[in-house]
Predicted model as a PDB file, atoms N, CA, C, CB and O in Angstrom, pLDDT in the B-factor column:
MODEL        1                                                                  
ATOM      1  N   MET A   1     104.781 159.958 -21.895  1.00 77.00           N  
ATOM      2  CA  MET A   1     105.162 160.586 -23.171  1.00 77.00           C  
ATOM      3  C   MET A   1     106.643 160.508 -23.274  1.00 77.00           C  
ATOM      4  CB  MET A   1     104.673 162.063 -23.280  1.00 77.00           C  
ATOM      5  O   MET A   1     107.368 160.661 -22.290  1.00 77.00           O  
ATOM      6  N   THR A   2     107.092 160.267 -24.481  1.00 95.00           N  
ATOM      7  CA  THR A   2     108.569 160.103 -24.722  1.00 95.00           C  
ATOM      8  C   THR A   2     109.188 161.507 -24.919  1.00 95.00           C  
ATOM      9  CB  THR A   2     108.857 159.169 -26.020  1.00 95.00           C  
ATOM     10  O   THR A   2     108.508 162.478 -25.251  1.00 95.00           O  
ATOM     11  N   LEU A   3     110.457 161.553 -24.705  1.00 95.00           N  
ATOM     12  CA  LEU A   3     111.225 162.798 -24.817  1.00 95.00           C  
ATOM     13  C   LEU A   3     111.086 163.340 -26.237  1.00 95.00           C  
ATOM     14  CB  LEU A   3     112.731 162.569 -24.454  1.00 95.00           C  
ATOM     15  O   LEU A   3     110.905 164.542 -26.431  1.00 95.00           O  
ATOM     16  N   LYS A   4     111.168 162.487 -27.193  1.00 95.00           N  
ATOM     17  CA  LYS A   4     111.113 162.953 -28.602  1.00 95.00           C  
ATOM     18  C   LYS A   4     109.732 163.656 -28.848  1.00 95.00           C  
ATOM     19  CB  LYS A   4     111.319 161.712 -29.621  1.00 95.00           C  
ATOM     20  O   LYS A   4     109.674 164.722 -29.460  1.00 95.00           O  
ATOM     21  N   LYS A   5     108.667 163.049 -28.371  1.00 95.00           N  
ATOM     22  CA  LYS A   5     107.338 163.609 -28.591  1.00 95.00           C  
ATOM     23  C   LYS A   5     107.239 164.957 -27.855  1.00 95.00           C  
ATOM     24  CB  LYS A   5     106.223 162.616 -28.103  1.00 95.00           C  
ATOM     25  O   LYS A   5     106.699 165.918 -28.405  1.00 95.00           O  
ATOM     26  N   THR A   6     107.730 165.033 -26.675  1.00 96.00           N  
ATOM     27  CA  THR A   6     107.682 166.240 -25.841  1.00 96.00           C  
ATOM     28  C   THR A   6     108.483 167.369 -26.552  1.00 96.00           C  
ATOM     29  CB  THR A   6     108.270 165.947 -24.388  1.00 96.00           C  
ATOM     30  O   THR A   6     108.027 168.510 -26.615  1.00 96.00           O  
ATOM     31  N   LEU A   7     109.596 167.054 -27.046  1.00 96.00           N  
ATOM     32  CA  LEU A   7     110.403 168.038 -27.740  1.00 96.00           C  
ATOM     33  C   LEU A   7     109.759 168.530 -29.050  1.00 96.00           C  
ATOM     34  CB  LEU A   7     111.763 167.455 -28.026  1.00 96.00           C  
ATOM     35  O   LEU A   7     109.896 169.690 -29.441  1.00 96.00           O  
ATOM     36  N   THR A   8     109.053 167.600 -29.709  1.00 96.00           N  
ATOM     37  CA  THR A   8     108.387 167.905 -30.979  1.00 96.00           C  
ATOM     38  C   THR A   8     107.233 168.889 -30.623  1.00 96.00           C  
ATOM     39  CB  THR A   8     107.840 166.554 -31.716  1.00 96.00           C  
ATOM     40  O   THR A   8     107.094 169.936 -31.256  1.00 96.00           O  
ATOM     41  N   TYR A   9     106.431 168.547 -29.628  1.00 97.00           N  
ATOM     42  CA  TYR A   9     105.348 169.533 -29.181  1.00 97.00           C  
ATOM     43  C   TYR A   9     105.884 170.868 -28.786  1.00 97.00           C  
ATOM     44  CB  TYR A   9     104.564 168.981 -27.989  1.00 97.00           C  
ATOM     45  O   TYR A   9     105.285 171.886 -29.134  1.00 97.00           O  
ATOM     46  N   ALA A  10     107.011 170.924 -28.060  1.00 97.00           N  
ATOM     47  CA  ALA A  10     107.580 172.155 -27.666  1.00 97.00           C  
ATOM     48  C   ALA A  10     108.125 172.957 -28.864  1.00 97.00           C  
ATOM     49  CB  ALA A  10     108.651 171.897 -26.669  1.00 97.00           C  
ATOM     50  O   ALA A  10     108.049 174.185 -28.878  1.00 97.00           O  
ATOM     51  N   ALA A  11     108.658 172.272 -29.836  1.00 96.00           N  
ATOM     52  CA  ALA A  11     109.084 173.041 -31.036  1.00 96.00           C  
ATOM     53  C   ALA A  11     107.929 173.627 -31.796  1.00 96.00           C  
ATOM     54  CB  ALA A  11     109.880 172.165 -31.970  1.00 96.00           C  
ATOM     55  O   ALA A  11     107.995 174.782 -32.219  1.00 96.00           O  
ATOM     56  N   TRP A  12     106.836 172.842 -31.989  1.00 96.00           N  
ATOM     57  CA  TRP A  12     105.734 173.363 -32.640  1.00 96.00           C  
ATOM     58  C   TRP A  12     105.106 174.490 -31.901  1.00 96.00           C  
ATOM     59  CB  TRP A  12     104.796 172.336 -32.875  1.00 96.00           C  
ATOM     60  O   TRP A  12     104.704 175.475 -32.520  1.00 96.00           O  
ATOM     61  N   ALA A  13     104.997 174.395 -30.570  1.00 97.00           N  
ATOM     62  CA  ALA A  13     104.475 175.536 -29.712  1.00 97.00           C  
ATOM     63  C   ALA A  13     105.324 176.783 -29.906  1.00 97.00           C  
ATOM     64  CB  ALA A  13     104.472 175.144 -28.175  1.00 97.00           C  
ATOM     65  O   ALA A  13     104.789 177.880 -30.067  1.00 97.00           O  
ATOM     66  N   PHE A  14     106.639 176.624 -29.893  1.00 94.00           N  
ATOM     67  CA  PHE A  14     107.504 177.764 -30.061  1.00 94.00           C  
ATOM     68  C   PHE A  14     107.327 178.358 -31.468  1.00 94.00           C  
ATOM     69  CB  PHE A  14     108.967 177.364 -29.813  1.00 94.00           C  
ATOM     70  O   PHE A  14     107.325 179.579 -31.623  1.00 94.00           O  
ATOM     71  N   LEU A  15     107.184 177.534 -32.458  1.00 94.00           N  
ATOM     72  CA  LEU A  15     107.037 178.046 -33.837  1.00 94.00           C  
ATOM     73  C   LEU A  15     105.723 178.843 -33.962  1.00 94.00           C  
ATOM     74  CB  LEU A  15     107.061 176.860 -34.878  1.00 94.00           C  
ATOM     75  O   LEU A  15     105.702 179.910 -34.575  1.00 94.00           O  
ATOM     76  N   ILE A  16     104.627 178.320 -33.381  1.00 96.00           N  
ATOM     77  CA  ILE A  16     103.349 179.050 -33.400  1.00 96.00           C  
ATOM     78  C   ILE A  16     103.452 180.374 -32.677  1.00 96.00           C  
ATOM     79  CB  ILE A  16     102.244 178.212 -32.772  1.00 96.00           C  
ATOM     80  O   ILE A  16     103.013 181.416 -33.164  1.00 96.00           O  
ATOM     81  N   TYR A  17     104.066 180.298 -31.458  1.00 95.00           N  
ATOM     82  CA  TYR A  17     104.231 181.529 -30.702  1.00 95.00           C  
ATOM     83  C   TYR A  17     105.062 182.559 -31.432  1.00 95.00           C  
ATOM     84  CB  TYR A  17     104.853 181.235 -29.381  1.00 95.00           C  
ATOM     85  O   TYR A  17     104.752 183.750 -31.394  1.00 95.00           O  
ATOM     86  N   PHE A  18     106.125 182.110 -32.104  1.00 94.00           N  
ATOM     87  CA  PHE A  18     107.093 183.014 -32.765  1.00 94.00           C  
ATOM     88  C   PHE A  18     106.332 183.698 -33.996  1.00 94.00           C  
ATOM     89  CB  PHE A  18     108.438 182.171 -33.262  1.00 94.00           C  
ATOM     90  O   PHE A  18     106.502 184.890 -34.254  1.00 94.00           O  
ATOM     91  N   ILE A  19     105.544 182.931 -34.686  1.00 94.00           N  
ATOM     92  CA  ILE A  19     104.828 183.493 -35.814  1.00 94.00           C  
ATOM     93  C   ILE A  19     103.707 184.430 -35.349  1.00 94.00           C  
ATOM     94  CB  ILE A  19     104.258 182.373 -36.682  1.00 94.00           C  
ATOM     95  O   ILE A  19     103.475 185.456 -35.989  1.00 94.00           O  
ATOM     96  N   ALA A  20     103.032 184.120 -34.294  1.00 96.00           N  
ATOM     97  CA  ALA A  20     101.983 184.903 -33.799  1.00 96.00           C  
ATOM     98  C   ALA A  20     102.407 186.234 -33.189  1.00 96.00           C  
ATOM     99  CB  ALA A  20     101.264 184.133 -32.842  1.00 96.00           C  
ATOM    100  O   ALA A  20     101.721 187.244 -33.350  1.00 96.00           O  
ATOM    101  N   PHE A  21     103.506 186.233 -32.510  1.00 96.00           N  
ATOM    102  CA  PHE A  21     103.905 187.420 -31.797  1.00 96.00           C  
ATOM    103  C   PHE A  21     105.050 188.143 -32.445  1.00 96.00           C  
ATOM    104  CB  PHE A  21     104.261 187.078 -30.418  1.00 96.00           C  
ATOM    105  O   PHE A  21     105.261 189.305 -32.097  1.00 96.00           O  
ATOM    106  N   ARG A  22     105.822 187.569 -33.365  1.00 95.00           N  
ATOM    107  CA  ARG A  22     106.932 188.189 -34.059  1.00 95.00           C  
ATOM    108  C   ARG A  22     106.809 187.854 -35.527  1.00 95.00           C  
ATOM    109  CB  ARG A  22     108.294 187.723 -33.486  1.00 95.00           C  
ATOM    110  O   ARG A  22     107.698 187.192 -36.062  1.00 95.00           O  
ATOM    111  N   PRO A  23     105.730 188.283 -36.227  1.00 95.00           N  
ATOM    112  CA  PRO A  23     105.659 187.931 -37.620  1.00 95.00           C  
ATOM    113  C   PRO A  23     106.758 188.368 -38.533  1.00 95.00           C  
ATOM    114  CB  PRO A  23     104.482 188.424 -38.125  1.00 95.00           C  
ATOM    115  O   PRO A  23     107.208 187.637 -39.416  1.00 95.00           O  
ATOM    116  N   GLN A  24     107.176 189.583 -38.296  1.00 96.00           N  
ATOM    117  CA  GLN A  24     108.261 190.155 -39.170  1.00 96.00           C  
ATOM    118  C   GLN A  24     109.510 189.317 -39.010  1.00 96.00           C  
ATOM    119  CB  GLN A  24     108.575 191.670 -38.807  1.00 96.00           C  
ATOM    120  O   GLN A  24     110.166 188.926 -39.976  1.00 96.00           O  
ATOM    121  N   ALA A  25     109.814 189.058 -37.741  1.00 95.00           N  
ATOM    122  CA  ALA A  25     111.075 188.259 -37.474  1.00 95.00           C  
ATOM    123  C   ALA A  25     110.917 186.838 -38.070  1.00 95.00           C  
ATOM    124  CB  ALA A  25     111.379 188.160 -35.882  1.00 95.00           C  
ATOM    125  O   ALA A  25     111.852 186.302 -38.666  1.00 95.00           O  
ATOM    126  N   ALA A  26     109.763 186.262 -37.905  1.00 95.00           N  
ATOM    127  CA  ALA A  26     109.544 184.909 -38.477  1.00 95.00           C  
ATOM    128  C   ALA A  26     109.654 184.953 -39.982  1.00 95.00           C  
ATOM    129  CB  ALA A  26     108.158 184.346 -38.070  1.00 95.00           C  
ATOM    130  O   ALA A  26     110.220 184.031 -40.569  1.00 95.00           O  
ATOM    131  N   ALA A  27     109.145 185.973 -40.633  1.00 96.00           N  
ATOM    132  CA  ALA A  27     109.236 186.064 -42.050  1.00 96.00           C  
ATOM    133  C   ALA A  27     110.702 186.210 -42.530  1.00 96.00           C  
ATOM    134  CB  ALA A  27     108.400 187.223 -42.526  1.00 96.00           C  
ATOM    135  O   ALA A  27     111.108 185.647 -43.546  1.00 96.00           O  
ATOM    136  N   ASN A  28     111.462 186.983 -41.754  1.00 96.00           N  
ATOM    137  CA  ASN A  28     112.907 187.077 -42.095  1.00 96.00           C  
ATOM    138  C   ASN A  28     113.632 185.783 -41.932  1.00 96.00           C  
ATOM    139  CB  ASN A  28     113.585 188.110 -41.248  1.00 96.00           C  
ATOM    140  O   ASN A  28     114.492 185.446 -42.745  1.00 96.00           O  
ATOM    141  N   VAL A  29     113.303 185.039 -40.888  1.00 94.00           N  
ATOM    142  CA  VAL A  29     113.921 183.744 -40.679  1.00 94.00           C  
ATOM    143  C   VAL A  29     113.560 182.798 -41.899  1.00 94.00           C  
ATOM    144  CB  VAL A  29     113.431 183.124 -39.287  1.00 94.00           C  
ATOM    145  O   VAL A  29     114.418 182.105 -42.445  1.00 94.00           O  
ATOM    146  N   ALA A  30     112.301 182.817 -42.267  1.00 95.00           N  
ATOM    147  CA  ALA A  30     111.852 181.949 -43.428  1.00 95.00           C  
ATOM    148  C   ALA A  30     112.529 182.307 -44.699  1.00 95.00           C  
ATOM    149  CB  ALA A  30     110.347 182.052 -43.649  1.00 95.00           C  
ATOM    150  O   ALA A  30     112.945 181.432 -45.458  1.00 95.00           O  
ATOM    151  N   GLN A  31     112.655 183.659 -44.964  1.00 97.00           N  
ATOM    152  CA  GLN A  31     113.418 184.070 -46.129  1.00 97.00           C  
ATOM    153  C   GLN A  31     114.832 183.662 -46.134  1.00 97.00           C  
ATOM    154  CB  GLN A  31     113.365 185.484 -46.269  1.00 97.00           C  
ATOM    155  O   GLN A  31     115.367 183.311 -47.186  1.00 97.00           O  
ATOM    156  N   GLY A  32     115.517 183.690 -44.926  1.00 97.00           N  
ATOM    157  CA  GLY A  32     116.821 183.301 -44.876  1.00 97.00           C  
ATOM    158  C   GLY A  32     117.013 181.796 -45.071  1.00 97.00           C  
ATOM    159  O   GLY A  32     117.990 181.366 -45.684  1.00 97.00           O  
ATOM    160  N   LEU A  33     116.084 181.005 -44.553  1.00 96.00           N  
ATOM    161  CA  LEU A  33     116.105 179.559 -44.829  1.00 96.00           C  
ATOM    162  C   LEU A  33     115.879 179.212 -46.268  1.00 96.00           C  
ATOM    163  CB  LEU A  33     115.084 178.872 -44.014  1.00 96.00           C  
ATOM    164  O   LEU A  33     116.520 178.310 -46.807  1.00 96.00           O  
ATOM    165  N   ILE A  34     114.982 179.914 -46.887  1.00 97.00           N  
ATOM    166  CA  ILE A  34     114.678 179.643 -48.300  1.00 97.00           C  
ATOM    167  C   ILE A  34     115.874 180.017 -49.132  1.00 97.00           C  
ATOM    168  CB  ILE A  34     113.421 180.419 -48.775  1.00 97.00           C  
ATOM    169  O   ILE A  34     116.234 179.308 -50.071  1.00 97.00           O  
ATOM    170  N   GLY A  35     116.492 181.129 -48.792  1.00 97.00           N  
ATOM    171  CA  GLY A  35     117.721 181.559 -49.490  1.00 97.00           C  
ATOM    172  C   GLY A  35     118.755 180.563 -49.326  1.00 97.00           C  
ATOM    173  O   GLY A  35     119.436 180.236 -50.298  1.00 97.00           O  
ATOM    174  N   LEU A  36     118.946 180.024 -48.128  1.00 97.00           N  
ATOM    175  CA  LEU A  36     120.051 179.009 -47.894  1.00 97.00           C  
ATOM    176  C   LEU A  36     119.788 177.789 -48.706  1.00 97.00           C  
ATOM    177  CB  LEU A  36     120.174 178.604 -46.380  1.00 97.00           C  
ATOM    178  O   LEU A  36     120.723 177.248 -49.296  1.00 97.00           O  
ATOM    179  N   ILE A  37     118.534 177.304 -48.776  1.00 98.00           N  
ATOM    180  CA  ILE A  37     118.177 176.110 -49.517  1.00 98.00           C  
ATOM    181  C   ILE A  37     118.364 176.371 -51.018  1.00 98.00           C  
ATOM    182  CB  ILE A  37     116.715 175.683 -49.203  1.00 98.00           C  
ATOM    183  O   ILE A  37     118.779 175.467 -51.744  1.00 98.00           O  
ATOM    184  N   THR A  38     118.082 177.531 -51.476  1.00 98.00           N  
ATOM    185  CA  THR A  38     118.331 177.898 -52.873  1.00 98.00           C  
ATOM    186  C   THR A  38     119.783 177.906 -53.215  1.00 98.00           C  
ATOM    187  CB  THR A  38     117.755 179.234 -53.172  1.00 98.00           C  
ATOM    188  O   THR A  38     120.184 177.392 -54.259  1.00 98.00           O  
ATOM    189  N   ARG A  39     120.597 178.494 -52.335  1.00 97.00           N  
ATOM    190  CA  ARG A  39     122.089 178.538 -52.575  1.00 97.00           C  
ATOM    191  C   ARG A  39     122.697 177.133 -52.548  1.00 97.00           C  
ATOM    192  CB  ARG A  39     122.804 179.431 -51.489  1.00 97.00           C  
ATOM    193  O   ARG A  39     123.610 176.819 -53.312  1.00 97.00           O  
ATOM    194  N   LEU A  40     122.168 176.297 -51.650  1.00 97.00           N  
ATOM    195  CA  LEU A  40     122.688 174.939 -51.591  1.00 97.00           C  
ATOM    196  C   LEU A  40     122.259 174.174 -52.856  1.00 97.00           C  
ATOM    197  CB  LEU A  40     122.188 174.212 -50.301  1.00 97.00           C  
ATOM    198  O   LEU A  40     123.080 173.442 -53.409  1.00 97.00           O  
ATOM    199  N   GLY A  41     121.030 174.306 -53.332  1.00 97.00           N  
ATOM    200  CA  GLY A  41     120.659 173.644 -54.562  1.00 97.00           C  
ATOM    201  C   GLY A  41     121.415 174.133 -55.740  1.00 97.00           C  
ATOM    202  O   GLY A  41     121.791 173.330 -56.593  1.00 97.00           O  
ATOM    203  N   THR A  42     121.666 175.433 -55.843  1.00 97.00           N  
ATOM    204  CA  THR A  42     122.496 175.947 -56.950  1.00 97.00           C  
ATOM    205  C   THR A  42     123.922 175.424 -56.893  1.00 97.00           C  
ATOM    206  CB  THR A  42     122.518 177.470 -56.930  1.00 97.00           C  
ATOM    207  O   THR A  42     124.513 175.091 -57.921  1.00 97.00           O  
ATOM    208  N   GLY A  43     124.477 175.352 -55.675  1.00 97.00           N  
ATOM    209  CA  GLY A  43     125.865 174.814 -55.535  1.00 97.00           C  
ATOM    210  C   GLY A  43     125.933 173.384 -55.937  1.00 97.00           C  
ATOM    211  O   GLY A  43     126.839 172.979 -56.664  1.00 97.00           O  
ATOM    212  N   PHE A  44     124.963 172.587 -55.464  1.00 96.00           N  
ATOM    213  CA  PHE A  44     124.985 171.120 -55.869  1.00 96.00           C  
ATOM    214  C   PHE A  44     124.825 170.995 -57.391  1.00 96.00           C  
ATOM    215  CB  PHE A  44     123.811 170.297 -55.137  1.00 96.00           C  
ATOM    216  O   PHE A  44     125.528 170.213 -58.032  1.00 96.00           O  
ATOM    217  N   GLY A  45     123.902 171.765 -57.957  1.00 96.00           N  
ATOM    218  CA  GLY A  45     123.707 171.693 -59.381  1.00 96.00           C  
ATOM    219  C   GLY A  45     124.878 172.069 -60.170  1.00 96.00           C  
ATOM    220  O   GLY A  45     125.174 171.417 -61.171  1.00 96.00           O  
ATOM    221  N   ASP A  46     125.593 173.120 -59.772  1.00 96.00           N  
ATOM    222  CA  ASP A  46     126.835 173.512 -60.423  1.00 96.00           C  
ATOM    223  C   ASP A  46     127.881 172.369 -60.295  1.00 96.00           C  
ATOM    224  CB  ASP A  46     127.379 174.843 -59.797  1.00 96.00           C  
ATOM    225  O   ASP A  46     128.556 172.021 -61.263  1.00 96.00           O  
ATOM    226  N   PHE A  47     127.987 171.832 -59.144  1.00 96.00           N  
ATOM    227  CA  PHE A  47     128.919 170.769 -58.889  1.00 96.00           C  
ATOM    228  C   PHE A  47     128.751 169.605 -59.797  1.00 96.00           C  
ATOM    229  CB  PHE A  47     128.804 170.326 -57.517  1.00 96.00           C  
ATOM    230  O   PHE A  47     129.706 169.143 -60.422  1.00 96.00           O  
ATOM    231  N   PHE A  48     127.498 169.108 -59.878  1.00 95.00           N  
ATOM    232  CA  PHE A  48     127.209 167.964 -60.663  1.00 95.00           C  
ATOM    233  C   PHE A  48     127.274 168.223 -62.191  1.00 95.00           C  
ATOM    234  CB  PHE A  48     125.871 167.460 -60.283  1.00 95.00           C  
ATOM    235  O   PHE A  48     127.625 167.356 -62.991  1.00 95.00           O  
ATOM    236  N   SER A  49     126.911 169.477 -62.535  1.00 95.00           N  
ATOM    237  CA  SER A  49     126.994 169.794 -64.000  1.00 95.00           C  
ATOM    238  C   SER A  49     128.480 169.902 -64.417  1.00 95.00           C  
ATOM    239  CB  SER A  49     126.222 171.164 -64.338  1.00 95.00           C  
ATOM    240  O   SER A  49     128.844 169.569 -65.544  1.00 95.00           O  
ATOM    241  N   THR A  50     129.339 170.384 -63.464  1.00 95.00           N  
ATOM    242  CA  THR A  50     130.767 170.454 -63.768  1.00 95.00           C  
ATOM    243  C   THR A  50     131.344 169.008 -63.895  1.00 95.00           C  
ATOM    244  CB  THR A  50     131.526 171.271 -62.645  1.00 95.00           C  
ATOM    245  O   THR A  50     132.173 168.750 -64.768  1.00 95.00           O  
ATOM    246  N   ILE A  51     130.905 168.092 -63.034  1.00 95.00           N  
ATOM    247  CA  ILE A  51     131.403 166.747 -63.071  1.00 95.00           C  
ATOM    248  C   ILE A  51     130.907 166.076 -64.401  1.00 95.00           C  
ATOM    249  CB  ILE A  51     130.926 165.948 -61.791  1.00 95.00           C  
ATOM    250  O   ILE A  51     131.652 165.302 -65.002  1.00 95.00           O  
ATOM    251  N   ALA A  52     129.704 166.359 -64.840  1.00 90.00           N  
ATOM    252  CA  ALA A  52     129.147 165.689 -65.996  1.00 90.00           C  
ATOM    253  C   ALA A  52     129.863 166.218 -67.263  1.00 90.00           C  
ATOM    254  CB  ALA A  52     127.591 165.916 -66.076  1.00 90.00           C  
ATOM    255  O   ALA A  52     129.950 165.496 -68.256  1.00 90.00           O  
ATOM    256  N   SER A  53     130.347 167.394 -67.242  1.00 85.00           N  
ATOM    257  CA  SER A  53     130.936 167.969 -68.486  1.00 85.00           C  
ATOM    258  C   SER A  53     132.418 167.689 -68.616  1.00 85.00           C  
ATOM    259  CB  SER A  53     130.717 169.478 -68.530  1.00 85.00           C  
ATOM    260  O   SER A  53     133.042 168.102 -69.593  1.00 85.00           O  
TER     261      SER A  53                                                      
ENDMDL                                                                          
END                                                                             
C-alpha cells in the first residue's frame, strides 16, 4: 500500500472517529470551515467586482 493511500485511510478513520465521539466539536469545526469558505468567496467576489467597475 502506498503512503498516500495509507494517509488517506487514516484521515477518513480520524474523521469518522471525530464525528462519532465528538459531534459538537465536529459541528463547530464544520461551521468554521463553511464560514471561512463563505468569507473567501465574498472577498474574491468583492475584489473582482471592484476590478470590473
